[in-house]
C-alpha positions as CSV (number, residue, x, y, z in Angstrom):
1,M,0.0,0.0,0.0
2,Y,1.3,3.4,-0.9
3,R,1.8,5.9,1.9
4,V,3.6,8.6,-0.1
5,L,2.3,10.0,-3.4
6,N,5.7,10.4,-5.0
7,D,6.3,6.7,-4.5
8,F,3.2,5.9,-6.5
9,L,4.0,8.5,-9.2
10,D,7.5,7.1,-9.6
11,D,6.2,3.6,-9.8
12,W,3.3,4.5,-12.2
13,K,5.7,6.3,-14.6
14,Y,7.9,3.2,-14.8
15,E,5.0,0.7,-14.9
16,S,3.0,2.5,-17.6
17,E,6.2,2.9,-19.7
18,S,6.8,-0.8,-19.3
19,T,3.3,-1.6,-20.4
20,L,3.6,0.6,-23.4
21,K,6.9,-1.0,-24.4
22,L,5.3,-4.4,-24.2
23,F,2.1,-3.2,-26.1
24,G,4.4,-1.8,-28.8
25,N,5.5,-5.3,-29.9
26,I,1.9,-6.6,-30.4
27,T,0.7,-6.6,-34.0
28,D,-2.8,-6.8,-35.3
29,D,-2.2,-10.2,-36.9
30,K,-1.0,-11.7,-33.6
31,K,-3.4,-10.1,-31.1
32,N,-5.8,-13.0,-31.2
33,Q,-3.2,-15.4,-29.8
34,K,-4.6,-17.7,-27.0
35,V,-3.3,-20.5,-24.9
36,T,-6.5,-22.5,-25.4
37,P,-9.6,-21.9,-27.6
38,D,-11.7,-20.7,-24.6
39,G,-8.9,-18.6,-23.1
40,R,-8.3,-14.9,-23.2
41,S,-6.5,-13.5,-26.2
42,L,-3.5,-11.3,-26.2
43,G,-5.5,-8.4,-27.5
44,Y,-8.3,-9.0,-24.9
45,L,-5.8,-8.9,-22.0
46,A,-4.3,-5.7,-23.3
47,W,-7.8,-4.1,-23.6
48,H,-8.7,-5.4,-20.2
49,I,-5.6,-3.7,-18.7
50,T,-6.5,-0.5,-20.5
51,Q,-10.2,-0.5,-19.6
52,S,-9.4,-1.4,-16.0
53,L,-7.5,1.9,-15.4
54,P,-10.5,4.2,-15.7
55,E,-12.9,1.6,-14.3
56,I,-11.1,1.3,-11.1
57,M,-10.2,4.9,-10.7
58,H,-13.7,6.2,-11.7
59,R,-15.0,4.3,-8.6
60,I,-13.0,6.7,-6.4
61,G,-14.0,9.9,-8.2
62,F,-11.6,10.3,-11.1
63,N,-12.8,11.7,-14.3
64,F,-11.7,10.4,-17.7
65,E,-12.1,11.7,-21.2
66,I,-13.7,9.3,-23.6
67,Y,-14.4,6.5,-21.1
68,K,-17.4,4.2,-21.4
69,E,-17.8,0.9,-19.6
70,Q,-18.2,-2.4,-21.5
71,V,-16.7,-1.1,-24.8
72,P,-15.6,-3.9,-27.0
73,E,-11.9,-4.4,-27.9
74,P,-10.9,-2.1,-30.8
75,E,-10.2,-3.6,-34.2
76,K,-6.8,-2.0,-34.5
77,F,-4.2,-2.6,-31.7
78,S,-2.9,0.9,-32.2
79,E,-6.2,2.2,-30.7
80,V,-5.6,0.1,-27.5
81,I,-2.2,1.8,-27.2
82,S,-3.8,5.2,-27.7
83,F,-6.4,4.6,-25.0
84,Y,-3.9,3.1,-22.6
85,K,-1.6,6.2,-23.0
86,L,-4.5,8.6,-22.5
87,Y,-5.9,6.8,-19.4
88,S,-2.4,6.4,-17.8
89,E,-1.6,10.0,-18.3
90,Q,-4.9,11.1,-16.8
91,I,-4.3,8.9,-13.7
92,F,-0.8,10.3,-13.2
93,N,-2.0,13.9,-13.6
94,Q,-5.0,13.6,-11.4
95,V,-3.1,12.0,-8.6
96,K,-0.3,14.6,-8.9
97,E,-2.6,17.6,-9.1
98,K,-5.4,16.6,-6.7
99,W,-4.1,14.2,-4.1
100,T,-2.0,14.6,-1.0
101,D,-0.2,12.0,1.1
102,E,-3.1,12.2,3.6
103,I,-5.6,10.9,1.1
104,L,-3.7,7.6,0.9
105,V,-5.0,6.5,4.3
106,E,-8.6,7.5,3.7
107,E,-11.0,4.5,3.2
108,T,-13.3,3.8,0.3
109,D,-15.6,1.1,-0.8
110,M,-14.0,-1.0,-3.5
111,Y,-15.8,-4.0,-4.9
112,G,-17.7,-4.5,-1.6
113,E,-14.6,-4.2,0.5
114,T,-13.1,-1.3,2.4
115,W,-9.8,-0.3,1.0
116,K,-7.5,2.6,1.8
117,M,-6.8,4.8,-1.2
118,G,-3.1,3.8,-1.1
119,K,-4.2,0.2,-1.5
120,V,-6.3,1.2,-4.6
121,L,-3.2,2.6,-6.2
122,S,-1.2,-0.6,-5.2
123,M,-3.8,-2.8,-6.7
124,L,-3.9,-0.8,-9.9
125,V,-0.1,-1.5,-10.3
126,I,-0.3,-5.1,-9.3
127,H,-3.3,-5.9,-11.5
128,Q,-1.5,-4.5,-14.5
129,A,1.7,-6.4,-13.8
130,H,-0.3,-9.7,-13.3
131,H,-1.9,-9.4,-16.8
132,R,1.3,-8.2,-18.4
133,A,2.9,-11.4,-17.2
134,Q,0.2,-13.4,-18.8
135,M,0.7,-11.5,-22.0
136,T,4.4,-12.3,-22.2
137,I,3.5,-16.0,-22.5
138,L,1.1,-15.4,-25.3
139,M,3.6,-13.1,-27.0
140,R,6.3,-15.9,-26.9
141,Q,3.8,-18.4,-28.4
142,A,2.9,-15.9,-31.1
143,G,6.6,-15.3,-32.0
144,L,6.6,-11.7,-30.8
145,Q,9.5,-10.1,-29.1
146,V,9.1,-9.7,-25.3
147,T,10.4,-6.6,-23.5
148,G,12.0,-6.8,-20.1
149,V,10.2,-5.1,-17.2
150,Y,12.0,-6.1,-14.0
151,G,15.1,-7.1,-15.8
152,P,16.2,-7.9,-19.4
153,S,14.3,-10.3,-21.5
154,R,16.1,-13.1,-23.3
155,E,16.2,-11.0,-26.5
156,E,17.5,-8.0,-24.6
157,W,20.3,-10.1,-23.0
158,A,21.3,-11.3,-26.5
159,A,21.3,-7.7,-27.8
160,M,23.7,-6.8,-25.1
161,G,26.0,-9.7,-26.3
162,M,25.4,-11.6,-23.1
163,E,24.1,-15.1,-22.5
164,P,20.5,-15.1,-21.3
165,Q,20.1,-16.1,-17.7
166,L,18.1,-19.3,-17.2
């Protein structure tokens, strides 16, 4: 749980940039990759991450341009990237401009539970990281390059002329 706004802002900047790097390697012809026929597709997971940003934060009073619930996944993956970028920037700016450290310990109703605002921000980051990890598996299956988030990916190790760690 976050107790200092600047900690979240630093993390959010890194996490959203990492998500955009990963999204940048997804192509329209590979976005339908699934592990199983009834599983979630790569494009669906990316859209879920994207739509969850305003959905979660709207519950605690944030306002977003161009947000509607239950919008189907766009045809072009570039649109997913545009929406993600917009929502991510709006979260960063609203937290930076409107919140103080004191707000982080205030409680709110979130999905039938009582959460501190600092926990809402933590869950926003963790939820995104969870689905990003799922996406890397689908990307490998689809033959797409995976970017490192918390360390270099196999491809990034090779680009540095180093043996990938196993």
